[in-house]
Short mmCIF file of the C-alpha atoms (twelve columns), coordinates in Angstrom:
data_MODEL
# 
_entry.id   MODEL 
# 
loop_
_atom_site.group_PDB 
_atom_site.id 
_atom_site.type_symbol 
_atom_site.label_atom_id 
_atom_site.label_alt_id 
_atom_site.label_comp_id 
_atom_site.label_asym_id 
_atom_site.label_seq_id 
_atom_site.Cartn_x 
_atom_site.Cartn_y 
_atom_site.Cartn_z 
_atom_site.pdbx_PDB_model_num 
ATOM 1   C CA . MET A 1   99.845  6.140   25.652  1 
ATOM 2   C CA . PRO A 2   100.320 2.390   26.280  1 
ATOM 3   C CA . ALA A 3   100.430 -0.054  23.374  1 
ATOM 4   C CA . PRO A 4   97.004  -1.338  22.379  1 
ATOM 5   C CA . HIS A 5   95.878  -4.787  23.472  1 
ATOM 6   C CA . LEU A 6   95.378  -6.922  20.393  1 
ATOM 7   C CA . TYR A 7   92.313  -9.152  20.398  1 
ATOM 8   C CA . LEU A 8   91.957  -12.033 17.949  1 
ATOM 9   C CA . ALA A 9   88.308  -12.463 16.925  1 
ATOM 10  C CA . SER A 10  88.725  -16.069 15.811  1 
ATOM 11  C CA . ALA A 11  88.527  -19.544 17.295  1 
ATOM 12  C CA . SER A 12  90.954  -20.902 14.676  1 
ATOM 13  C CA . PRO A 13  93.958  -22.665 16.227  1 
ATOM 14  C CA . ARG A 14  95.815  -22.087 12.941  1 
ATOM 15  C CA . ARG A 15  95.438  -18.304 13.225  1 
ATOM 16  C CA . ARG A 16  96.682  -18.423 16.803  1 
ATOM 17  C CA . GLU A 17  99.679  -20.487 15.691  1 
ATOM 18  C CA . LEU A 18  100.483 -18.075 12.842  1 
ATOM 19  C CA . LEU A 19  100.320 -15.010 15.094  1 
ATOM 20  C CA . ARG A 20  102.636 -16.715 17.592  1 
ATOM 21  C CA . GLN A 21  104.977 -17.562 14.699  1 
ATOM 22  C CA . ILE A 22  105.682 -13.853 14.142  1 
ATOM 23  C CA . GLY A 23  105.756 -13.020 17.853  1 
ATOM 24  C CA . VAL A 24  102.375 -11.292 18.150  1 
ATOM 25  C CA . ARG A 25  100.820 -11.232 21.607  1 
ATOM 26  C CA . TYR A 26  97.037  -11.274 21.668  1 
ATOM 27  C CA . ARG A 27  93.956  -12.101 23.682  1 
ATOM 28  C CA . LEU A 28  91.192  -14.318 22.315  1 
ATOM 29  C CA . LEU A 29  87.789  -12.842 21.647  1 
ATOM 30  C CA . ARG A 30  85.209  -15.439 20.662  1 
ATOM 31  C CA . LEU A 31  82.197  -14.278 18.710  1 
ATOM 32  C CA . ALA A 32  79.819  -15.606 16.103  1 
ATOM 33  C CA . VAL A 33  78.912  -13.851 12.862  1 
ATOM 34  C CA . ASP A 34  76.623  -14.854 10.017  1 
ATOM 35  C CA . GLU A 35  78.913  -16.099 7.242   1 
ATOM 36  C CA . THR A 36  76.235  -16.384 4.567   1 
ATOM 37  C CA . PRO A 37  77.361  -14.771 1.282   1 
ATOM 38  C CA . LEU A 38  75.228  -11.856 0.103   1 
ATOM 39  C CA . ALA A 39  73.403  -12.063 -3.214  1 
ATOM 40  C CA . GLU A 40  75.718  -11.207 -6.112  1 
ATOM 41  C CA . GLU A 41  78.686  -10.792 -3.720  1 
ATOM 42  C CA . SER A 42  82.056  -11.605 -5.282  1 
ATOM 43  C CA . PRO A 43  84.344  -13.997 -3.379  1 
ATOM 44  C CA . HIS A 44  86.866  -11.165 -2.835  1 
ATOM 45  C CA . ALA A 45  84.170  -8.870  -1.394  1 
ATOM 46  C CA . TYR A 46  82.847  -11.769 0.711   1 
ATOM 47  C CA . VAL A 47  86.110  -12.509 2.559   1 
ATOM 48  C CA . ALA A 48  86.883  -8.792  3.007   1 
ATOM 49  C CA . ARG A 49  83.398  -8.151  4.398   1 
ATOM 50  C CA . LEU A 50  83.594  -11.060 6.848   1 
ATOM 51  C CA . ALA A 51  87.056  -10.133 8.114   1 
ATOM 52  C CA . LEU A 52  85.887  -6.549  8.696   1 
ATOM 53  C CA . LEU A 53  82.627  -7.735  10.263  1 
ATOM 54  C CA . LYS A 54  84.530  -9.889  12.750  1 
ATOM 55  C CA . ALA A 55  86.940  -7.068  13.632  1 
ATOM 56  C CA . ARG A 56  84.157  -4.471  13.958  1 
ATOM 57  C CA . SER A 57  81.936  -6.856  15.941  1 
ATOM 58  C CA . GLY A 58  84.833  -7.451  18.306  1 
ATOM 59  C CA . CYS A 59  85.231  -3.704  18.779  1 
ATOM 60  C CA . ALA A 60  81.518  -3.362  19.476  1 
ATOM 61  C CA . ARG A 61  81.696  -6.125  22.099  1 
ATOM 62  C CA . LEU A 62  84.671  -4.506  23.825  1 
ATOM 63  C CA . GLY A 63  83.006  -1.105  23.821  1 
ATOM 64  C CA . ARG A 64  85.355  1.831   24.208  1 
ATOM 65  C CA . ARG A 65  87.987  0.035   26.295  1 
ATOM 66  C CA . LEU A 66  91.200  1.719   25.322  1 
ATOM 67  C CA . PRO A 67  93.639  1.013   24.001  1 
ATOM 68  C CA . ALA A 68  92.267  -2.007  22.111  1 
ATOM 69  C CA . LEU A 69  92.624  -3.342  18.583  1 
ATOM 70  C CA . VAL A 70  90.700  -6.288  17.099  1 
ATOM 71  C CA . LEU A 71  91.960  -8.592  14.344  1 
ATOM 72  C CA . GLY A 72  89.384  -10.406 12.232  1 
ATOM 73  C CA . ALA A 73  90.147  -12.827 9.406   1 
ATOM 74  C CA . ASP A 74  88.350  -14.994 6.905   1 
ATOM 75  C CA . THR A 75  89.425  -17.542 4.307   1 
ATOM 76  C CA . ALA A 76  87.494  -19.015 1.402   1 
ATOM 77  C CA . VAL A 77  88.337  -21.575 -1.220  1 
ATOM 78  C CA . VAL A 78  86.922  -20.612 -4.617  1 
ATOM 79  C CA . VAL A 79  86.319  -23.020 -7.491  1 
ATOM 80  C CA . GLU A 80  84.957  -21.543 -10.731 1 
ATOM 81  C CA . GLY A 81  83.407  -18.661 -8.782  1 
ATOM 82  C CA . ALA A 82  81.770  -20.894 -6.139  1 
ATOM 83  C CA . ILE A 83  82.761  -20.187 -2.522  1 
ATOM 84  C CA . PHE A 84  83.664  -23.257 -0.478  1 
ATOM 85  C CA . GLY A 85  83.475  -22.596 3.248   1 
ATOM 86  C CA . LYS A 86  83.746  -25.241 5.942   1 
ATOM 87  C CA . PRO A 87  82.029  -28.512 5.016   1 
ATOM 88  C CA . ARG A 88  78.547  -28.903 6.522   1 
ATOM 89  C CA . ASP A 89  78.893  -32.670 6.824   1 
ATOM 90  C CA . ARG A 90  80.649  -35.730 5.414   1 
ATOM 91  C CA . ALA A 91  78.821  -35.656 2.063   1 
ATOM 92  C CA . ASP A 92  79.633  -31.959 1.606   1 
ATOM 93  C CA . GLY A 93  83.279  -32.527 2.537   1 
ATOM 94  C CA . LEU A 94  83.665  -35.420 0.112   1 
ATOM 95  C CA . ALA A 95  81.981  -33.405 -2.655  1 
ATOM 96  C CA . MET A 96  84.443  -30.541 -2.048  1 
ATOM 97  C CA . LEU A 97  87.439  -32.868 -2.244  1 
ATOM 98  C CA . ALA A 98  86.108  -34.437 -5.448  1 
ATOM 99  C CA . ARG A 99  85.664  -30.962 -6.951  1 
ATOM 100 C CA . LEU A 100 89.226  -29.940 -5.983  1 
ATOM 101 C CA . SER A 101 90.703  -33.170 -7.386  1 
ATOM 102 C CA . GLY A 102 92.962  -32.546 -10.374 1 
ATOM 103 C CA . CYS A 103 92.088  -28.838 -10.524 1 
ATOM 104 C CA . GLU A 104 93.442  -25.427 -9.661  1 
ATOM 105 C CA . HIS A 105 91.480  -23.355 -7.191  1 
ATOM 106 C CA . GLN A 106 91.771  -19.935 -5.599  1 
ATOM 107 C CA . VAL A 107 92.224  -19.308 -1.874  1 
ATOM 108 C CA . LEU A 108 91.269  -15.833 -0.685  1 
ATOM 109 C CA . SER A 109 92.365  -14.914 2.806   1 
ATOM 110 C CA . ALA A 110 91.415  -11.564 4.322   1 
ATOM 111 C CA . VAL A 111 92.719  -9.907  7.456   1 
ATOM 112 C CA . ALA A 112 91.218  -6.810  9.068   1 
ATOM 113 C CA . LEU A 113 92.165  -4.642  12.021  1 
ATOM 114 C CA . ALA A 114 89.738  -2.347  13.777  1 
ATOM 115 C CA . THR A 115 89.632  0.152   16.594  1 
ATOM 116 C CA . PRO A 116 86.563  2.187   17.522  1 
ATOM 117 C CA . GLU A 117 87.990  4.985   15.343  1 
ATOM 118 C CA . ARG A 118 89.178  3.223   12.202  1 
ATOM 119 C CA . ASP A 119 89.626  -0.062  10.399  1 
ATOM 120 C CA . ALA A 120 91.473  -1.516  7.439   1 
ATOM 121 C CA . VAL A 121 91.441  -4.770  5.503   1 
ATOM 122 C CA . ARG A 122 93.800  -6.614  3.141   1 
ATOM 123 C CA . VAL A 123 93.026  -9.632  0.948   1 
ATOM 124 C CA . GLN A 124 95.598  -12.149 -0.230  1 
ATOM 125 C CA . ASP A 125 94.901  -14.228 -3.350  1 
ATOM 126 C CA . SER A 126 96.639  -17.594 -3.798  1 
ATOM 127 C CA . ARG A 127 96.309  -20.352 -6.394  1 
ATOM 128 C CA . VAL A 128 96.558  -24.008 -5.413  1 
ATOM 129 C CA . ARG A 129 96.540  -26.998 -7.750  1 
ATOM 130 C CA . PHE A 130 95.633  -30.479 -6.490  1 
ATOM 131 C CA . ARG A 131 96.679  -33.724 -8.128  1 
ATOM 132 C CA . ALA A 132 93.899  -36.129 -9.079  1 
ATOM 133 C CA . LEU A 133 92.505  -37.839 -5.974  1 
ATOM 134 C CA . THR A 134 90.852  -41.228 -5.835  1 
ATOM 135 C CA . PRO A 135 87.514  -41.618 -4.019  1 
ATOM 136 C CA . ALA A 136 89.316  -43.839 -1.492  1 
ATOM 137 C CA . GLU A 137 91.868  -41.080 -0.779  1 
ATOM 138 C CA . CYS A 138 89.085  -38.531 -0.293  1 
ATOM 139 C CA . LEU A 139 87.267  -40.873 2.082   1 
ATOM 140 C CA . ALA A 140 90.414  -41.679 4.076   1 
ATOM 141 C CA . TYR A 141 91.268  -37.984 4.334   1 
ATOM 142 C CA . TRP A 142 87.772  -37.071 5.497   1 
ATOM 143 C CA . ASP A 143 87.791  -39.907 8.020   1 
ATOM 144 C CA . SER A 144 91.078  -38.587 9.470   1 
ATOM 145 C CA . GLY A 145 89.035  -35.718 10.941  1 
ATOM 146 C CA . GLU A 146 91.441  -33.101 9.642   1 
ATOM 147 C CA . PRO A 147 89.291  -31.377 6.994   1 
ATOM 148 C CA . GLN A 148 86.090  -30.977 8.974   1 
ATOM 149 C CA . ASP A 149 86.626  -27.409 10.267  1 
ATOM 150 C CA . LYS A 150 88.577  -25.956 7.349   1 
ATOM 151 C CA . ALA A 151 87.571  -23.792 4.397   1 
ATOM 152 C CA . GLY A 152 87.423  -25.926 1.282   1 
ATOM 153 C CA . GLY A 153 87.570  -29.094 3.359   1 
ATOM 154 C CA . TYR A 154 91.355  -29.362 3.566   1 
ATOM 155 C CA . GLY A 155 94.367  -28.123 5.519   1 
ATOM 156 C CA . ILE A 156 97.572  -27.312 3.641   1 
ATOM 157 C CA . GLN A 157 99.562  -27.693 6.866   1 
ATOM 158 C CA . GLY A 158 98.435  -31.279 7.378   1 
ATOM 159 C CA . ARG A 159 97.898  -34.440 5.370   1 
ATOM 160 C CA . ALA A 160 96.493  -32.561 2.371   1 
ATOM 161 C CA . ALA A 161 99.997  -31.244 1.676   1 
ATOM 162 C CA . ALA A 162 100.506 -34.524 -0.199  1 
ATOM 163 C CA . PHE A 163 97.708  -33.539 -2.617  1 
ATOM 164 C CA . ILE A 164 99.203  -30.195 -3.644  1 
ATOM 165 C CA . VAL A 165 101.096 -30.073 -6.925  1 
ATOM 166 C CA . GLU A 166 101.624 -26.316 -6.964  1 
ATOM 167 C CA . LEU A 167 101.070 -23.231 -4.812  1 
ATOM 168 C CA . GLN A 168 101.290 -19.670 -6.114  1 
ATOM 169 C CA . GLY A 169 100.849 -17.083 -3.401  1 
ATOM 170 C CA . SER A 170 100.958 -17.264 0.373   1 
ATOM 171 C CA . TYR A 171 101.317 -20.504 2.309   1 
ATOM 172 C CA . SER A 172 100.149 -18.756 5.500   1 
ATOM 173 C CA . GLY A 173 97.228  -17.253 3.578   1 
ATOM 174 C CA . VAL A 174 96.094  -20.702 2.473   1 
ATOM 175 C CA . MET A 175 96.506  -21.803 6.087   1 
ATOM 176 C CA . GLY A 176 94.114  -19.055 7.189   1 
ATOM 177 C CA . LEU A 177 96.031  -15.836 7.933   1 
ATOM 178 C CA . PRO A 178 98.247  -14.102 5.369   1 
ATOM 179 C CA . LEU A 179 101.243 -13.092 7.489   1 
ATOM 180 C CA . PHE A 180 102.729 -10.516 5.107   1 
ATOM 181 C CA . GLU A 181 99.449  -8.584  4.950   1 
ATOM 182 C CA . THR A 182 98.894  -9.063  8.689   1 
ATOM 183 C CA . ALA A 183 102.337 -7.633  9.445   1 
ATOM 184 C CA . GLU A 184 101.651 -4.650  7.167   1 
ATOM 185 C CA . LEU A 185 98.416  -3.864  8.992   1 
ATOM 186 C CA . LEU A 186 99.982  -4.309  12.421  1 
ATOM 187 C CA . ARG A 187 102.730 -1.814  11.513  1 
ATOM 188 C CA . GLU A 188 100.122 0.579   10.122  1 
ATOM 189 C CA . PHE A 189 98.270  0.427   13.469  1 
ATOM 190 C CA . GLY A 190 101.464 0.786   15.522  1 
ATOM 191 C CA . VAL A 191 101.665 -2.766  16.852  1 
ATOM 192 C CA . HIS A 192 105.209 -4.102  17.273  1 
ATOM 193 C CA . TYR A 193 105.931 -7.807  17.006  1 
# 
């Protein structure tokens, strides 16, 4: 049987870059899912559910085309139990940066693989500590355009790297796709990279 085609159910350029970094060939599969947290849902359950939802939704869109495998992923920044997704607007983005200033936060990044027959998910948990930021720094960072489409309103791979005092966990996970866990799942599903 031929190797499965891997589909990436994500529009994130960072996820595409990370998959290319480890030599994974894929096709893009764009889809939209409702990312609203469920009542009483823990942040860990939230990112795992969304990653699986994206992978399963991709499988449903493809139908029974074989052999096909869909990768879904989700990342959330968590501060004192509150989930920070992508900023809705400038005020939301600046409020996120102010909340992250001088504090440690959690970054949960989930990756899921699905076929019509089975699926699996892994979640990576990282801790990131920001130095204290001035309001002017937050404003300048927001105005750079970089944080507008990123969970928690910042990108570790860009200008926000200068804000980070300490990282415990996975750099690629904070970027949006935990490569160790992704590689484990790919091996489990028989995908060579």
